N, C-alpha and C positions, 0 to 999 in steps of 0.2 A: 328701854333702858335708860337710866338716868345719866344724864349728861356730865361730865368732869369740868369742861371750861365753857362757860356761854358769853358770847358777846351779844348785847343790845344797843342797837342805835337808837337816836332821837330821845336820850335820856333827860333832855331838859324839859322835854312837854310832859303832861299827864300821863299818858300811856306808857311811854317808855320808862319813865322815871319809876313809877309804880311796880312796873314789872320787874326791873332790876332790883327794887327793894324785896319783892316777894321772892324772887329766886335765890337771894343773898340770905335771906330767912331759912331756905332748905339746907340742912347740914350736908346732905348727901352730894350737894354740888360744890366741887372744890373751888373754883373761883368765878367770879362775874365780872367783867368787864363792861363798864358802862360808857358809850362813846357818843360824844356830840362835839359841836363846835364851839358852844358856850356851856357853862357849868349850869346844872340845875338849880332852882331856888333853894336857900339854904335848909328851910324845914324840910324840901323833899330830899335834899344832900343826907341829912341827917337819917332820914327815913331809910336810906339806901344801905346803912350799916355798912358790912365788910365788902360792899361792892366796891370796886377800884374803878373810879372816873377817869376816862382817858379823853383828855381834849385833841380832838383830832378831825379831820374833815375828809370824809368817804370819798370827796371827788378828788383827794390826793393819793396817788398810788402807793404813799407810805402806809396806807392802811394795811397793804399786804405783809408789812413788816410786824405790824401789831400782832396780825392774826397768826402768822408763822412762829414769832417768838414766843407767843403764850400756848401756842399748840391748842386753839380753839377748835372744839369740836361741833359746836352748835352755834348759828349765828339768828339771831331774831331781827328782821330789818322792821323796825318800827319806826323811821324817820320820815316817811312820805306825809308831806304836808298839804293841806287843802288851802291853807289860809295865806295868801299871798302879803297880807300886811304885816304878819310876824315872820315873813321869809325874806323881807327886803324886795318884794315886789314879784310880778308873774313871772320875769325873765329869770330871775334868781331863784325862784321857787321850782321853776322847771328844771334849771342846771341842778338844783340840789337833789331832786327827785330821780330824774332820768341819768343823768351823768353820774351822779352820785352812787346811783344802783349798779350801772355799768362797772365802775371801778371795783365796787365791792363784790360783784359777781367774778371779775377776773381775779382778784385776790382770793377768793374761795376756791376758785378753779385751780389755782395753782398749790393751794395749800392741802397736801394729804391728810392732815388731821381733820379736815371739816367733813362731818358725817351727816350733818341735819342742817336744813334750811328752812326758816320760818318767814313768811312775808305778810306783813299787814297791808291788805289790799283793800277795795272798797266795791260795793254794789253799784258804784256810779259806773264800772265798765259796761254794764249792760244799758247805760244811756237812759234818755227818757223821752217819750214821743207819743203822739196820740195813736200810734199803731202798735202799741206795746202789747204784749199777751197781760191778762189778769195777774199772772204770777210767774216770774222767773225761776228756772232750776240752772243748776251749774252747767247742763250741757247746753244752754241756750245763748244766741250772740243777740248784740243789739240791732234793733230794726233801723236805727239811723247811728252810725258810728260816731263816737265823740269827736267833735272838732277841735276842741282846744281844752286848756286847762287842766284840773287835777283828773278828771277823767280819762282825757287822753294821756296824761302820763301812766296813770294806773294800768291803761290797757298796754302801753308800750313797755313798761316794766314787767308785766305778766309775759309778754312775749319773750323778753329777754331771759326771763327765769326759765321758761319752758326749753330755750336754747341751751342754758346752763344745764339742765336735768340730762338733756341728750348727751352733752358732753362728759358729764359726771353721773352716770347711773348708779354709782356705788353711795350717791348723797340722797337721803331722804328729804323731799320737798314737800312743804305744806303751804298752801296759799287760803289765807282768811279772808273772805270778801265781806266787810262789816257794812252793817246799814249805819244810818246816822246816829251818832252817839248822843247821849243825854243823860243828866244826872246832876247831883247838887255842887259836884267840885269840878268837873270837865268844862273846858272853855273851848267852846266849837261856835260854827255860824249860827246853828240852830238854839244853841243855849243863848246867845246874845240877840237873836231874831224875836224868840216869844218873851225875852224880857223887855221889849220896846214897849212903851205905853200906847203907843198907836202903831199897828202892825199892818204894814202895805200887802196887799193880796192882788192877784190878776183878776181882774173883772171877767165873770163868766165860767171860772174855774174854782174846783174845791177838790184838791189833790189828795189822795190817800197816801198816809205819811206812816212808814214804819221805822219804829227806833229801836234802841239797844241801850241798855243802862250800862253805865260806865263800869260797875263791878263785875258784870256778865262778861264784858270785853275782856277784862283783867284776869278772869278766871280763865277763858278760852285760850289767850295767850300764855298763860302759865302752862296749863295742859299740853300746849302745842309744844312749848319749849322742853318739857319735862319727859314727854313720851314721843315716841316714834308713832306718827299718825299721818302718813302721806296723803295727798289728795287735794282737791280745790272744794273748799267747803263755805256757802252762805251762812253769815252769822247773823242773825235778826231775832227779834222777840217775836212771840206770836200776837196776833191781831194786828189792827191798823186803827189809826184815828184820822178822820178827815181833818183838813187844816182848819176849817171854821170851828170844829170841836176842841180842837188842841188850843185854839185861840181864846175859845170861850173859858175853857178849863182854867188857863194862865189869868184869866180875869183882864184880859187885853181888848182893846178896841181895835177890829177890823176895818180897814179903808181899802176897798177895791179901786184898783187903779187900772185903766185902760191899757191893754198890751202895749199900744205906740208910747206910752209915758212910762213904761217900766224901765227902761234904760236910763233915762234922765232922774228918775227917783232913785234906782241904785246907786247911781253916780253922786247923787247928793248924800246918802246914807255913807258911803265909801269915803267921800270928803270930810264927813263929819267923824269917820272912825268911829261909827257906831256898829255897823254889820258890814263886811265886804262881800257883796253878792257875786259871784261869778256866773258866766253864762249856764253852766251845767246846774248850778243850783237855782237859778231862775226857771229854767225848764222843769225842774223837780216841784217847784212851786205851782206849775201849769199842769203837769201831767201826773205826778206822783211815781212811786214806784215800789212795788211789794215783790220780795222773794220768797222761796221756799226753803224752809230750814230744816226738811226732814232728813237730808243726808247728814247734818250736823248731828242730830238725835241718834240716828241708827249706824254711822260708820265711826264719827269723832267721839261719840258717847257723852254728849252734853246737852242738857235742855236748860234753855234760860230760865233764870229764877224770877225775873219780872217779865210781865207782858207789856206791851208797849204802852198800854193806858196805865199800867202801874208804875213802869218806868217814868212816865211824863207826870205823874202825880206826885212821885218821890223828888224830882226836879223843881215842882211848882214849891214844895213844901221845904226842900232844902234852901232854896234862893229865898225863901219868904216872901213870894210874890203875892201882892195884895191886889184885888181888883181895883183898876183904875177908877170905876164908878161903884161906890159901895153900896150895899143893900139900903141904907138909910136914904141915899140920894135917890134911889129907884123907886123907893116907896113914896117919898116926899113928891117926885114926879108924876107918880100913879095918881095920889090924891088930888095934885093941881089939875090934872087932866079929867079926872071924874068931877070935881067942882066946877070946871069950866062946862063940862058936859051937861050938869044939872042945870047951871045958870042959862044955857041955851034952851033947855027944854021950859 
């Protein structure tokens, strides 16, 4: 059943803002409330059309008044942040992620109009370790529980949502565990990482990377908001890339770093505001993570349009990434080496 009044959190970011724009373009939806602590960029605000921007902090109990006054029936919680830099630091990020979700769920629990809840979660809840299975499905739990950061926030939030579902069995609850996003427009740790001219990697490791195109992510969120499809779903593209393959496809130069030096190197990049590596992201670069998307196809009824390789190549084209060392330079170096070899003979 098409919702009447939808509330979307996190609309100042790419996914939340563009989702609000898509929902506002659906004439069957009566109202779209776009909530965030800061307004979206002007071009994104224009795209949102008739969506009503509400400047509100979900950590504040006043969010309950917004939901009850508008008789919201569908809530899409898309504001979970994995980037401490854009959230005012790790402490502020955790507070917004966890405390904000608790307040939002408390507000929804009290609102009889709410009938559907959609959570943008992450495959990071499975963790990343040397003891992981080859592929995670939705029934599996991590071998090593996340000790902090975004992964731990997401695991806690999913726990709170399960409690909410028990207290409000009349509400349809959908949890979408997204793999890492990639694409020409979205800004993530991975899009910044692969744009670095010199890409640090962990010496002795070549992680398997599974990605999801930004457009596929938006399509899944839109479907979850528009239709009642309860359950937990891994949302990831087909196929994987080795980290070394992805770096080569982007034309970057890999620089293997010993494990002991990973921490100092990540602090340098964080200090330069290039890439903010969190501990769970560093573990991902060590061990990788791959999930099964079979339930997404069978029960949710969605097949990703882009494979991991296609999504990555679209990112490279869209960002106009050029090889750091061009073909002419490689050919010149080969000629010099061949010439040196002949002279030695």
